[in-house]
C-alpha positions in Angstrom: -59.6 -16.8 -72.4 -57.9 -20.2 -72.7 -55.1 -21.3 -70.5 -52.5 -20.8 -73.2 -53.8 -17.3 -73.9 -53.6 -16.5 -70.2 -49.9 -17.7 -70.0 -48.9 -15.6 -73.1 -50.6 -12.6 -71.5 -48.7 -13.0 -68.2 -45.4 -13.3 -70.0 -46.1 -10.1 -72.0 -46.9 -8.2 -68.7 -43.7 -9.4 -67.0 -41.6 -8.4 -70.0 -43.2 -4.9 -70.0 -42.5 -4.5 -66.2 -38.9 -5.6 -66.5 -38.4 -3.2 -69.5 -39.9 -0.3 -67.5 -37.6 -1.0 -64.5 -34.6 -0.9 -66.8 -35.7 2.4 -68.1 -36.1 3.8 -64.6 -33.0 2.5 -62.9 -30.7 2.4 -65.8 -29.8 -0.1 -68.4 -26.5 -1.0 -66.8 -28.2 -2.2 -63.6 -30.3 -4.6 -65.6 -27.4 -5.9 -67.7 -25.8 -7.7 -64.7 -26.6 -8.4 -61.0 -25.0 -6.0 -58.4 -21.7 -7.2 -57.0 -19.1 -6.1 -54.3 -18.1 -2.4 -54.4 -14.9 -1.9 -56.3 -12.1 -1.2 -53.8 -10.3 2.1 -54.3 -7.1 1.8 -56.4 -5.0 3.8 -54.0 -5.4 4.7 -50.3 -3.3 7.3 -48.5 -2.0 5.9 -45.1 0.8 6.4 -42.7 3.3 3.6 -42.2 6.0 2.7 -39.7 8.9 0.3 -39.7 8.6 -2.3 -37.0 11.8 -2.1 -34.8 13.1 -3.8 -31.7 13.8 -2.0 -28.4 14.4 -2.7 -24.7 11.1 -2.6 -22.8 10.7 -2.3 -19.0 9.2 -5.4 -17.4 6.3 -3.8 -15.4 3.9 -6.1 -13.6 0.8 -4.6 -12.1 -1.4 -5.9 -9.2 -4.4 -4.8 -7.2 -3.8 -3.9 -3.6 -5.2 -2.2 -0.5 -3.4 0.5 1.5 -2.8 0.2 5.2 -1.4 2.4 8.0 2.2 1.7 9.1 1.1 2.4 12.7 -2.5 2.1 13.6 -2.5 3.0 17.3 -5.5 2.5 19.7 -5.8 5.5 22.0 -6.7 4.1 25.4 -7.5 5.3 29.0 -5.0 3.7 31.4 -6.6 5.0 34.6 -10.3 5.0 35.7 -12.0 8.3 36.0 -14.4 10.8 34.4 -13.5 12.0 30.9 -13.2 15.8 31.3 -12.5 16.9 27.7 -11.8 15.8 24.2 -9.3 18.3 22.9 -9.0 17.2 19.3 -12.1 16.8 17.1 -13.0 13.5 15.4 -11.0 13.0 12.2 -8.5 15.7 13.0 -4.9 15.6 11.8 -2.7 15.8 14.9 1.0 16.0 15.6 3.0 13.9 18.0 2.5 15.4 21.5 -0.8 17.1 20.8 -3.3 16.7 23.7 -6.2 14.5 22.8 -8.1 13.8 26.0 -8.0 14.7 29.7 -9.4 12.7 32.6 -10.3 14.2 36.0 -6.9 14.0 37.8 -7.9 15.3 41.3 -8.1 11.8 42.9 -4.7 10.9 41.4 -3.1 14.2 42.5 -4.3 13.5 46.1 -2.9 10.0 46.0 0.4 11.4 44.8 0.5 13.8 47.7 -0.2 11.0 50.1 2.6 8.9 48.6 5.0 11.8 48.8 4.2 12.3 52.5 4.8 8.5 53.1 8.1 8.8 51.4 9.2 11.7 53.5 8.2 9.8 56.7 10.2 6.8 55.5 13.2 9.0 54.7 13.1 10.6 58.2 13.5 7.2 59.8 16.8 6.4 57.9 19.2 8.8 59.7 18.2 7.6 63.2 18.5 3.9 62.2 21.8 4.7 60.6 23.1 6.4 63.7 22.0 3.6 66.0 23.7 1.1 63.7 27.0 3.1 63.7 26.9 3.3 67.5 26.4 -0.4 67.8 29.3 -1.1 65.4 31.6 1.2 67.4 30.7 -0.6 70.7 31.6 -4.0 69.1 34.9 -2.7 67.7 35.9 -1.1 71.1 35.0 -4.2 73.2 36.4 -6.9 70.9 40.0 -6.6 72.4 38.6 -6.6 75.9 36.6 -9.7 75.2 39.7 -11.4 73.8 41.7 -10.5 77.0 38.9 -11.6 79.3 38.4 -8.0 80.6 34.7 -8.4 79.8 32.6 -11.5 79.7 31.8 -13.4 76.6 28.1 -12.9 77.3 28.5 -9.1 77.4 30.3 -9.1 74.1 27.6 -11.4 72.5 25.0 -8.9 73.6 26.8 -6.1 71.8 27.0 -8.1 68.6 23.3 -8.9 68.8 22.5 -5.2 69.2 24.6 -4.5 66.1 22.7 -7.1 64.1 19.4 -5.7 65.2 20.6 -2.2 64.2 21.6 -3.5 60.8 18.1 -5.0 60.3 16.4 -1.8 61.4 18.5 0.3 59.0 17.7 -2.1 56.1 14.0 -1.9 57.0 14.1 1.9 57.0 15.8 2.0 53.6 13.4 -0.6 52.2 10.5 1.6 53.4 12.0 4.5 51.5 12.3 2.4 48.3 8.7 1.2 48.7 7.4 4.8 49.3 9.4 6.1 46.4 7.8 3.4 44.1 4.4 4.3 45.3 5.0 8.0 44.6 6.3 7.2 41.2 3.2 5.1 40.4 0.9 7.8 41.7 2.7 10.4 39.6 2.4 8.1 36.6 -1.3 7.9 37.2 -1.5 11.7 37.2 0.3 11.8 33.9 -2.1 9.2 32.4 -4.9 11.7 33.0 -3.6 13.7 30.0 -3.6 11.5 26.8 -1.4 12.8 24.0 -0.8 11.7 20.4 2.2 9.3 20.2 2.9 10.3 16.6 1.5 12.3 13.7 -1.6 11.0 12.2 -5.4 11.1 11.6 -7.9 10.5 14.4 -11.0 8.4 14.0 -14.3 8.7 15.7 -14.3 9.0 19.5 -15.7 6.1 21.5 -16.3 8.0 24.7 -17.7 11.4 25.5 -17.1 14.1 28.1 -18.5 13.2 31.5 -18.4 9.5 30.9 -16.5 7.1 33.1 -13.5 5.6 31.2 -10.6 3.4 32.0 -10.2 -0.3 33.1 -13.7 -1.7 34.0 -15.4 0.9 31.8 -14.6 2.2 28.2 -10.9 1.7 27.6 -10.6 2.5 23.9 -11.2 6.2 23.3 -10.2 6.5 19.7 -7.8 5.2 17.0 -4.9 7.2 15.5 -3.6 6.2 12.1 -0.2 7.2 10.8 -0.5 8.3 7.2 3.1 9.0 6.2 4.6 6.7 5.2 1.9 4.2 4.1 1.8 0.5 3.2 0.1 -1.1 0.2 -0.6 -4.8 0.7 -1.1 -7.1 -2.3 -0.9 -10.8 -3.1 0.4 -11.8 -6.5 0.5 -15.3 -7.8 3.4 -17.3 -6.4 4.7 -17.8 -9.9 5.8 -14.1 -9.8 8.3 -14.8 -6.9 11.3 -16.1 -9.0 11.3 -12.9 -11.0 10.8 -10.7 -7.9 13.6 -12.5 -6.1 15.9 -12.0 -9.0 15.3 -8.3 -8.9 15.7 -8.1 -5.1 19.1 -9.7 -5.5 20.1 -6.7 -7.6 18.8 -4.0 -5.2 15.5 -2.4 -4.1 12.5 -3.1 -6.3 10.8 0.2 -7.2 7.0 0.4 -7.4 4.4 2.9 -8.6 1.2 3.1 -6.6 -1.9 4.5 -8.4 -5.0 5.5 -6.5 -7.9 3.3 -7.5 -9.9 5.1 -10.2 -7.8 8.2 -10.3 -4.6 8.1 -12.3 -3.6 11.6 -11.2 -2.9 10.5 -7.6 0.3 8.4 -7.7 3.2 7.7 -5.4 6.6 6.1 -5.8 7.6 3.5 -3.3 9.7 0.3 -2.8 8.9 -3.3 -2.1 9.5 -3.7 1.6 8.1 -7.1 2.6 7.5 -10.5 1.1 5.9 -13.3 3.1 8.0 -16.3 4.0 5.3 -18.7 2.9 2.7 -19.1 0.1 -1.0 -19.1 0.9 -1.9 -22.7 0.0 -5.6 -22.2 -0.8 -4.9 -19.4 -3.3 -1.3 -20.0 -4.3 -0.5 -16.4 -3.7 2.4 -14.7 -1.9 1.7 -11.7 0.4 3.9 -8.6 -0.4 4.0 -5.0 0.7 5.2 -1.7 -0.8 6.1 1.2 1.5 5.6 4.7 0.0 5.5 8.3 1.2 2.2 10.0 1.6 2.9 13.5 2.9 -0.4 15.1 1.7 -2.5 12.3 3.1 -4.0 11.6 -0.3 -4.1 7.9 0.4 -6.1 6.7 3.4 -6.0 3.2 5.0 -8.3 0.8 3.1 -7.9 2.5 -0.3 -8.1 0.2 -3.3 -5.0 0.9 -5.5 -2.9 -0.5 -8.2 0.8 -1.2 -7.7 3.2 -1.6 -10.6 6.5 -3.3 -9.9 9.6 -2.5 -12.0 11.1 -5.9 -12.6 13.9 -5.1 -14.9 14.2 -4.9 -18.7 13.2 -7.2 -21.6 15.7 -6.8 -24.4 15.0 -6.8 -28.1 11.2 -6.7 -28.1 9.5 -6.0 -31.5 7.3 -3.0 -30.9 4.6 -1.4 -33.0 2.0 1.3 -32.3 -1.2 0.1 -30.7 -3.2 1.9 -33.4 -1.6 -0.4 -36.0 -3.6 -3.4 -34.5 -6.9 -4.3 -36.2 -9.2 -6.6 -34.2 -10.8 -9.4 -36.3 -13.0 -11.8 -34.4 -10.7 -13.7 -32.0 -7.4 -12.3 -33.4 -5.4 -9.2 -34.1 -4.0 -8.4 -37.6 -1.8 -5.7 -39.0 -1.5 -4.5 -42.6 1.9 -5.3 -43.9 3.2 -3.4 -46.9 4.7 -5.6 -49.6 6.0 -5.3 -53.2 4.6 -2.4 -55.3 3.2 -0.8 -52.1 0.3 -3.3 -51.9 -0.9 -4.5 -48.5 -1.9 -7.8 -47.0 -3.4 -8.7 -43.6 -1.1 -10.6 -41.3 -2.3 -12.2 -38.0 0.0 -11.4 -35.0 0.4 -12.5 -31.4 0.5 -9.6 -29.0 2.9 -9.4 -26.0 3.8 -6.7 -23.5 2.5 -3.2 -23.8 4.5 0.0 -23.1 2.7 3.2 -23.3 1.2 3.6 -26.7 3.3 0.7 -28.2 2.7 -3.0 -28.0 5.1 -5.9 -28.4 4.6 -8.5 -31.1 5.6 -12.1 -30.3 4.9 -13.6 -33.8 3.5 -12.7 -37.2 5.9 -9.9 -38.4 9.6 -9.2 -38.2 11.9 -6.3 -37.5 12.1 -4.1 -40.6 8.6 -4.9 -41.9 6.6 -1.8 -43.0 3.1 -1.8 -41.5 0.2 0.6 -41.7 -0.1 2.7 -38.6 -3.0 5.0 -39.5 -5.6 5.1 -42.2 -6.4 1.4 -42.5 -10.2 1.8 -42.5 -10.5 1.5 -46.3 -7.9 -1.2 -46.9 -8.7 -4.6 -48.4 -6.4 -7.3 -49.4 -4.1 -6.1 -52.3 -4.9 -2.4 -52.0 -2.1 -0.1 -53.2 -1.2 2.6 -50.7 0.1 6.1 -51.0 2.4 6.7 -48.1 2.3 9.8 -45.9 5.6 9.0 -44.2 7.8 6.0 -43.2 9.5 6.2 -39.9 10.8 3.9 -37.2 8.5 2.9 -34.4 8.9 5.1 -31.2 12.0 4.3 -29.2 10.8 5.1 -25.7 7.5 5.5 -23.9 7.4 7.2 -20.5 4.7 5.0 -19.0 4.7 1.2 -18.9 2.2 -1.5 -18.0 1.9 -5.2 -18.1 
């Protein structure tokens, strides 16, 4: 077969194949190449009318909880630890007995101090009587010394005796004071043998065990007691937040919502109670603290949490439902309803969020109708059938930055 014949034959085969394909897949598919799917003429959606409203200015920050009073439970006297009365980790009340130290040596010292005091007190009456007698002798003989009935030397001896009696009485009374102080110290040491909780709180793990020598020179720290109600939450926002916080503090207390880290069901209401007097230069942050009640002990020191400060109200914010936003690459768009109920995609700038609503900074205006639900099938120029047209929600119970 010549080259020309082979070419004619190949063309004949290709024409037969193409004709067969048209018969199998339909003549219409062979008439023109496939194109984009034809958009539906009408799509049923739900729309809202964008409206302005006042929005709470809520700024949220991460923080860590801390005890208002972390107290080290210490042994103030040296002795053998007799008993731990509250188990590790126990919740205790102020005045509860925590530890007891062998008090027998201290009781004996107190008895000895009491005896010394009694001895000193017994010396006072005799010294006082001797002093009074010497004073009377001086008083009686003073006129005689003036008249010359007795010699000046005899009168000087009487005055010297009075001065000696005064010194002896003062010494006796000083001995009483010293013995009294020693007894007081001894009784204090006896009291230090019973260690009680200074406030309500949670105990940590004990650092000493029964039969161990504790106190100065040995194990001093026995445990740590953490007060849990109220609690602190420490956080450090950027220093750029300070002007707004200061403005709100000038109006009154700044309220705060504390949310347990990873558990939105554990929350507490508190107030801003402390701001540092200086900015941390290396981080440009300002240390702040919120105080909040914790009656159930749900928060423990060292808990990671989120604090949301109520910093007033932003008026006239254009709000739309979050579900009206459509993410497209690096921007958000909304479908705006125009003339003849046709839609067009409009890029918007997103601002503050409040609950299920979001603020719009630019892109649309108050009064614009936008698609709030059912936008999946929309393309530019689609005509919509509207389920309802209502104003955007007026209030949302929960707010966030």
